[in-house]
C-alpha positions in Angstrom: -18.0 39.8 45.1 -19.3 40.4 48.6 -21.0 37.2 49.9 -23.2 39.1 52.4 -26.8 39.5 51.2 -28.0 43.1 51.9 -31.6 44.3 51.9 -32.4 46.5 48.9 -32.8 49.6 51.1 -29.3 49.0 52.6 -27.8 48.5 49.1 -29.3 51.7 47.8 -28.3 53.6 50.9 -24.7 52.6 50.5 -24.9 53.5 46.8 -26.2 56.9 47.7 -23.1 57.5 49.7 -20.7 56.5 46.9 -22.7 57.6 43.9 -24.4 60.8 45.1 -27.9 59.3 44.8 -30.9 60.7 46.7 -32.1 58.9 49.8 -33.7 55.5 48.9 -37.4 54.9 48.7 -38.9 52.6 51.3 -38.2 48.9 50.8 -40.4 46.0 52.1 -40.7 42.3 51.5 -42.7 41.7 48.3 -46.1 40.2 49.3 -46.8 36.8 47.6 -50.0 38.3 46.2 -47.9 40.7 44.1 -46.0 39.5 41.0 -42.8 38.3 42.5 -39.9 37.3 40.2 -40.4 33.6 39.0 -37.0 32.5 40.3 -36.1 29.8 42.7 -38.2 28.1 45.4 -41.5 29.4 46.5 -41.8 31.6 49.5 -38.5 33.4 49.1 -38.1 36.9 50.5 -38.1 39.5 47.9 -37.5 43.2 48.4 -37.9 46.1 45.9 -36.8 49.7 46.2 -37.9 52.2 43.6 -36.6 55.7 43.0 -37.2 58.4 40.4 -34.0 59.3 38.6 -35.6 62.1 36.5 -39.1 62.8 35.4 -40.4 59.7 33.6 -37.5 57.4 34.6 -37.5 55.1 37.6 -34.9 52.6 38.9 -36.2 49.5 40.8 -33.7 47.2 42.5 -35.0 43.7 43.3 -33.3 41.4 45.7 -34.8 37.9 45.8 -33.8 35.0 48.1 -30.6 34.6 50.2 -27.4 32.7 50.1 -28.0 30.6 53.3 -27.9 27.6 53.2 -24.9 28.0 50.8 -24.8 25.8 47.7 -21.7 23.7 47.0 -18.7 24.4 44.9 -17.4 21.6 42.6 -14.9 20.9 39.9 -16.3 20.4 36.4 -13.9 18.5 34.2 -13.3 18.9 30.5 -14.2 15.6 28.7 -11.9 14.4 25.9 -13.4 12.5 23.0 -12.5 9.1 24.5 -11.9 5.7 22.8 -15.7 5.0 22.9 -16.8 8.4 21.6 -18.4 8.9 18.2 -15.6 11.4 17.5 -12.4 10.3 19.5 -10.5 13.3 18.1 -13.0 15.9 19.3 -11.5 18.6 21.6 -12.3 18.4 25.3 -15.6 20.1 26.3 -17.8 20.3 29.3 -20.5 18.0 27.9 -20.0 14.8 25.8 -21.9 11.6 25.1 -22.3 9.2 28.0 -19.7 6.7 26.9 -17.0 9.4 26.8 -18.1 10.8 30.2 -18.2 7.3 31.7 -14.7 6.7 30.5 -13.4 9.9 32.1 -15.3 9.2 35.4 -13.7 5.8 35.6 -10.2 7.2 35.0 -10.6 10.0 37.5 -12.1 7.7 40.1 -9.2 5.2 39.5 -6.8 8.0 40.4 -8.5 8.4 43.8 -10.8 11.4 43.1 -14.5 11.6 44.1 -15.9 11.7 40.5 -19.5 11.6 39.5 -21.4 11.5 36.2 -24.4 13.8 35.7 -26.8 14.2 32.8 -27.8 17.7 31.9 -31.3 18.3 30.7 -32.7 21.6 29.5 -36.2 22.9 29.2 -38.0 23.2 25.8 -38.4 26.7 24.4 -40.2 28.1 21.3 -37.8 26.7 18.7 -35.8 24.1 20.5 -37.2 20.9 22.0 -34.8 20.8 24.9 -34.2 17.5 26.7 -30.8 15.9 27.3 -27.9 18.1 26.3 -25.3 15.5 27.3 -23.2 14.3 30.3 -20.8 16.1 32.5 -18.2 14.9 35.0 -17.7 16.6 38.3 -15.4 16.0 41.3 -16.3 16.7 44.9 -18.6 19.1 46.7 -17.0 21.9 48.7 -18.2 24.6 51.0 -15.8 27.2 49.7 -14.3 28.2 46.3 -10.8 27.9 47.8 -11.4 24.2 48.5 -12.7 23.6 45.0 -9.7 25.5 43.5 -7.3 23.3 45.6 -8.9 20.2 44.3 -8.7 21.5 40.7 -4.9 22.0 41.2 -4.6 18.4 42.3 -6.6 17.2 39.3 -4.4 19.3 36.9 -1.3 17.8 38.5 -2.8 14.4 37.6 -3.3 15.4 34.0 -6.9 16.5 34.0 -8.4 19.9 32.9 -11.5 21.7 34.2 -12.7 24.6 36.3 -14.1 25.3 39.7 -17.8 26.2 39.5 -20.6 27.1 41.9 -23.6 24.8 41.7 -25.9 27.8 42.0 -25.1 28.6 38.4 -26.6 25.3 37.2 -30.2 26.6 37.0 -31.9 24.3 39.6 -35.4 25.8 40.0 -35.4 24.9 43.7 -32.4 27.1 44.4 -32.9 29.8 47.0 -30.9 32.6 45.5 -29.9 35.3 45.8 -30.8 37.2 42.7 -30.0 40.9 42.1 -32.0 42.5 39.3 -32.2 46.2 38.4 -35.0 47.6 36.3 -34.9 51.0 34.5 -38.4 52.1 33.3 -38.9 55.0 30.9 -42.4 56.3 30.7 -43.0 58.1 27.3 -45.9 60.1 28.8 -43.6 61.8 31.3 -40.1 61.4 29.9 -38.8 64.6 28.3 -35.1 63.6 27.9 -33.5 61.5 25.3 -33.0 57.7 25.0 -30.3 56.9 22.5 -27.5 54.5 21.7 -23.9 55.5 21.7 -20.8 53.8 20.4 -18.3 56.5 21.5 -15.7 58.3 19.3 -15.6 55.5 16.7 -17.0 52.1 15.9 -13.7 50.2 15.8 -12.8 50.7 19.5 -14.3 49.7 22.8 -15.3 52.0 25.7 -16.8 51.3 29.1 -20.5 52.0 29.6 -19.6 54.4 32.4 -17.3 56.3 30.0 -20.0 56.6 27.3 -22.4 57.8 30.0 -20.0 60.4 31.3 -19.1 61.7 27.9 -22.8 62.4 27.1 -23.9 63.5 30.6 -26.3 60.6 30.9 -28.5 60.1 33.9 -28.3 56.3 33.5 -27.0 53.8 31.0 -26.8 50.1 30.3 -24.5 48.1 28.0 -26.2 47.2 24.7 -25.4 45.0 21.7 -23.0 42.2 20.9 -19.6 43.3 19.5 -16.3 42.0 18.3 -13.9 41.2 21.1 -11.0 39.3 19.5 -8.9 41.2 16.9 -8.9 37.9 14.9 -12.6 38.3 14.5 -12.5 41.9 13.2 -12.1 45.4 14.9 -12.7 45.1 18.7 -15.7 47.2 19.5 -17.4 46.9 16.1 -21.1 45.9 16.6 -21.7 42.2 15.7 -25.1 42.9 14.3 -27.5 45.7 13.5 -26.4 49.2 14.6 -28.3 52.4 13.8 -27.2 55.6 15.5 -28.9 58.9 14.9 -30.8 57.3 12.1 -27.7 56.1 10.3 -27.1 52.4 9.5 -23.5 51.8 10.6 -23.6 48.1 11.0 -25.5 45.5 9.0 -27.8 43.1 10.9 -27.1 39.4 11.4 -29.7 38.3 8.9 -33.1 37.7 10.6 -32.0 38.2 14.2 -33.9 40.4 16.6 -33.0 44.0 17.4 -34.2 46.7 19.8 -35.7 49.6 17.8 -36.0 52.9 19.6 -37.8 55.8 18.0 -38.3 59.3 19.3 -36.4 58.7 22.5 -38.4 55.7 23.6 -41.8 57.0 22.8 -42.0 54.2 20.3 -39.9 51.1 21.2 -40.1 47.6 19.8 -38.4 44.4 19.0 -38.0 43.6 15.3 -36.3 41.0 13.3 -34.2 42.6 10.6 -32.6 41.9 7.2 -30.9 44.3 4.9 -29.9 45.1 1.3 -27.0 47.3 0.2 -25.5 48.1 -3.1 -22.9 50.4 -4.8 -23.9 52.2 -8.0 -21.7 53.9 -10.6 -21.2 54.1 -14.4 -24.8 52.9 -14.9 -24.3 49.6 -13.1 -24.4 48.4 -9.5 -22.9 45.7 -7.2 -24.4 44.3 -4.0 -22.7 45.1 -0.7 -21.6 42.4 1.8 -21.2 44.6 4.8 -20.9 48.1 6.5 -18.1 49.4 8.6 -16.4 46.0 9.4 -13.2 44.3 8.4 -13.8 42.6 5.0 -13.8 38.8 5.1 -14.8 38.5 8.8 -18.5 38.2 9.7 -19.0 38.0 13.5 -22.0 36.0 14.5 -22.4 35.1 10.8 -25.8 35.6 9.2 -24.3 37.1 6.0 -24.4 36.1 2.4 -24.7 32.7 0.7 -21.0 32.4 0.0 -19.9 32.9 3.6 -18.1 29.9 5.3 -19.2 27.8 7.1 -22.8 29.2 7.0 -25.0 32.1 5.9 -27.2 31.5 8.9 -26.8 33.2 12.3 -24.1 31.4 14.4 -23.5 33.1 17.7 -20.0 33.8 19.0 -18.6 32.4 15.7 -16.8 34.3 12.9 -17.7 33.3 9.4 -15.3 34.2 6.5 -15.5 35.3 2.9 -12.5 36.2 0.9 -14.6 38.0 -1.8 -16.4 41.0 -0.3 -17.6 44.5 -1.0 -17.8 46.6 2.3 -18.8 50.2 2.6 -17.1 52.5 5.2 -18.3 55.7 6.8 -16.3 58.3 8.7 -17.7 56.8 11.9 -15.7 53.6 11.6 -12.4 55.1 12.9 -9.3 57.0 12.1 -8.3 54.6 9.2 -10.1 52.0 7.2 -8.8 48.4 7.4 -5.5 47.7 5.5 -5.0 44.7 3.2 -5.0 43.3 -0.3 -7.7 44.6 -2.6 -9.0 47.9 -3.9 -10.6 50.9 -2.1 -12.6 53.7 -3.7 -12.3 56.8 -1.5 -15.1 59.2 -1.8 -15.4 62.9 -0.7 -18.3 64.5 1.1 -20.2 64.7 -2.3 -19.7 61.0 -3.0 -17.2 61.6 -5.8 -14.3 59.2 -6.2 -11.1 61.1 -5.2 -8.8 58.2 -5.0 -8.5 54.5 -6.0 -5.9 52.9 -3.7 -4.5 49.4 -3.7 -3.6 47.9 -1.3 -6.6 49.2 0.5 -6.7 51.0 3.9 -6.0 54.5 5.2 -7.5 57.8 6.3 -10.7 59.2 4.8 -11.1 62.8 3.7 -13.2 65.1 5.9 -16.9 64.0 5.6 -15.8 61.3 3.2 -16.4 57.6 2.9 -15.1 54.6 1.0 -15.9 51.2 -0.5 -13.4 48.3 -0.2 -13.3 45.2 -2.4 -11.4 42.0 -1.8 -10.9 38.8 -3.9 -13.1 38.5 -6.9 -15.1 41.6 -6.0 -12.2 43.8 -7.0 -13.1 43.6 -10.7 -16.7 44.7 -10.0 -15.6 47.8 -8.0 -13.0 48.6 -10.7 -15.8 48.7 -13.3 -18.0 51.0 -11.2 -15.5 53.5 -9.8 -13.8 56.3 -11.8 -11.8 59.2 -10.4 -13.9 62.4 -10.3 -17.2 60.5 -10.9 -19.9 59.8 -8.3 -20.2 56.4 -6.6 -23.5 56.0 -4.8 -23.9 53.7 -1.7 -27.5 52.7 -0.8 -28.6 50.7 2.3 -32.0 49.5 3.2 -33.3 47.7 6.4 -36.3 45.5 6.3 -38.4 43.9 9.0 -39.4 40.3 9.3 -42.3 40.8 6.9 -40.0 42.3 4.3 -41.3 45.9 4.8 -38.8 48.7 4.6 -37.8 50.1 8.1 -37.9 53.9 7.9 -35.0 55.7 9.6 -34.9 59.2 11.0 -32.5 61.2 13.1 -34.3 59.9 16.2 -34.1 56.2 15.3 -31.7 54.0 17.2 -31.3 50.2 16.7 -29.2 47.8 18.8 -28.5 44.2 18.0 -29.5 41.4 20.3 -30.8 37.8 20.6 -32.4 35.6 21.3 -35.9 36.9 21.4 -37.5 36.4 24.9 -41.1 37.6 24.9 -43.5 38.2 22.0 -47.0 39.7 22.4 -46.9 39.0 26.1 -46.0 35.3 25.7 -42.8 33.5 26.3 -41.0 33.2 23.0 -37.4 32.1 23.4 -35.6 31.6 20.0 -32.0 30.3 20.5 -32.1 27.9 17.5 -33.3 30.6 15.1 -30.7 33.1 16.5 -27.7 30.8 16.3 -27.2 29.6 19.9 -28.0 26.0 19.1 -24.8 24.8 17.4 -24.8 21.3 15.8 -22.2 19.1 17.5 -21.5 21.6 20.2 -23.9 21.1 23.0 -21.4 22.7 25.4 -22.1 26.1 23.9 -25.8 25.9 24.6 -25.0 24.5 28.0 -22.8 27.5 28.9 -24.5 30.3 27.1 -28.2 29.5 27.3 -28.8 26.8 29.9 -26.5 28.0 32.7 -27.0 31.2 34.7 -25.0 34.2 33.7 -25.2 38.0 34.1 -27.7 39.3 31.7 -28.9 42.6 30.1 -32.5 42.6 28.7 -34.6 45.2 27.0 -38.2 45.6 25.8 -41.5 47.4 26.0 -44.5 46.8 28.2 -48.2 47.1 27.5 -48.2 50.8 28.4 -45.5 51.6 25.9 -42.8 52.0 28.5 -39.3 51.1 27.6 -37.8 48.7 30.2 -34.1 47.9 30.6 -33.0 45.1 32.9 -29.7 44.0 34.3 -29.1 40.9 36.4 -25.8 40.3 38.2 -24.3 36.8 38.1 -21.2 34.5 38.2 -20.9 35.0 41.9 -22.3 33.6 45.1 -24.0 36.9 46.0 -25.9 36.9 42.7 -26.7 33.7 40.8 -27.6 35.3 37.4 -30.2 34.0 35.0 -30.4 31.4 32.3 -32.0 32.5 29.0 -35.3 30.8 29.9 -35.2 32.5 33.3 -34.5 35.8 31.6 -37.6 35.4 29.5 -39.7 34.5 32.6 -38.4 37.6 34.4 -39.1 39.9 31.5 -42.7 38.6 31.3 -43.2 38.9 35.0 -42.1 42.6 34.8 -44.9 43.1 32.3 -42.9 43.3 29.1 -45.0 42.7 26.0 -41.9 42.2 23.8 -38.4 41.6 25.0 -34.9 40.7 23.7 -31.7 39.6 25.2 -28.8 42.0 24.8 -25.1 41.3 25.4 -24.5 39.9 28.9 -21.8 38.1 30.9 -18.9 40.4 31.7 -20.5 43.1 29.6 -23.5 43.6 31.8 -23.3 47.1 33.3 -25.7 49.6 34.9 -24.6 53.2 35.4 -26.6 55.8 37.3 -25.3 59.4 37.9 -21.8 58.4 37.0 -21.6 55.4 39.3 -21.6 51.7 38.3 -24.4 50.3 40.4 -24.2 46.6 39.6 -21.2 44.3 40.1 -19.6 43.5 36.7 -18.4 39.9 36.7 -15.0 40.3 35.0 -12.1 40.0 37.4 -10.7 43.2 36.0 -13.9 45.1 36.7 -16.1 47.0 34.2 -15.6 45.7 30.6 -15.2 48.0 27.7 -18.0 47.4 25.2 -19.1 48.2 21.7 -22.1 50.4 22.5 -24.5 51.4 25.3 -28.0 52.7 25.6 -28.1 56.1 27.4 -30.9 57.9 29.2 -30.2 61.6 28.9 -31.7 64.5 30.9 -34.1 67.1 29.5 -31.9 70.0 28.4 -34.6 72.1 26.8 
């Protein structure tokens, strides 16, 4: 990532050359009387450049602060359980109890390294008291990443593990930046295009946001919901939470977690907590569904049924398991349904059973679907399904108040979490949404507390849909913590807002060009789905 900080007008002028954008709007330092981003020390320079991408759609690039004076690089060590730890056999993590961290600090110092012990405290949010997360061990302060990397190599040679990190990612409120934030605003009173999610050719595979945008001829796009990445957790690309596309529920929600609900191309946008019910009916009886369009037995981000292990509650970036499941499949899942032990009832376009196959897995007939059963759910499906007879699959979404969520062809729903803003007030919910993990403070530290690239979405008081990306994991853009993300969303006027997938997934595309700097070393990351802004083709 380029370490030189450019003014917003310079950035957009360069992007105009490579991306075919029109000439940038004027850019001036943001006066302190205006609502500057609530990031870093007071008095930082902030520039904003706004352009119209199509009627009713604007893009604002905000650059706040500067790199100079540069913050230090350091080496953050992985802390073993230690002889004095409450759990000496625990795997090494970034944070541990003080006794374990003290023990490592002493060992590393005894080997001639400049080690120090630091307590990590985190702010309170709506459903989490904050306070001390634990203790970390760091070695040295360096002016360049290369020097920190060289020290890390020496530490590894001495038997220690860790990583080189930039202290600007820690979240110190006195930091001076820089931050790079892009804001897409869709005004329903002037927008005549379409705002809709896309998962690409099928659910089970990943595509880059730029590929999804190009395929649809989108004016702009951002990455969207969480998805399966590791094949051990399911089908890579499968949404890990609610997914409604063209009004069809193709992925069940993580129970109770928030989602971005888009109706009528952004003319009615909101953030809603969702649950669902599904069942399969045939031969005068019915059986409850466990899932939709996902590998049976693997529940990414958890939040499923009571018999899931280790929990039926949301647990972010974890995969719960259940050997006994009933999962419905649509033609959108992919070329073939998942293979494995169990039973599959294959349905034609009229919902009649045309095949009962065991083991399960294979192609579906044109316009067809199926239901797969594993473990002790096989007997139930066997009792319902009969060749040549109908087998009906029903699915219902409900909001946080238990009311049915109506779906139409212009409804799109994307999973997210945690919630950030509710009714214009900060309302950050990592505990409710599975980011506070008992016995694993390091997860909260890395995912919530530290600064990362982020993608946010919501609606402001005027009913405008607002999509936000923030670069991070570099020295030219520090990124945002989750509490900072909420503060930014509120400062931009969002009445309700939710965090979408971030990190290496964060991507902004305009007119075919990727305008932000994705943080993965390999460049733009293939994702599960994206939110597209399409032109008026009437």
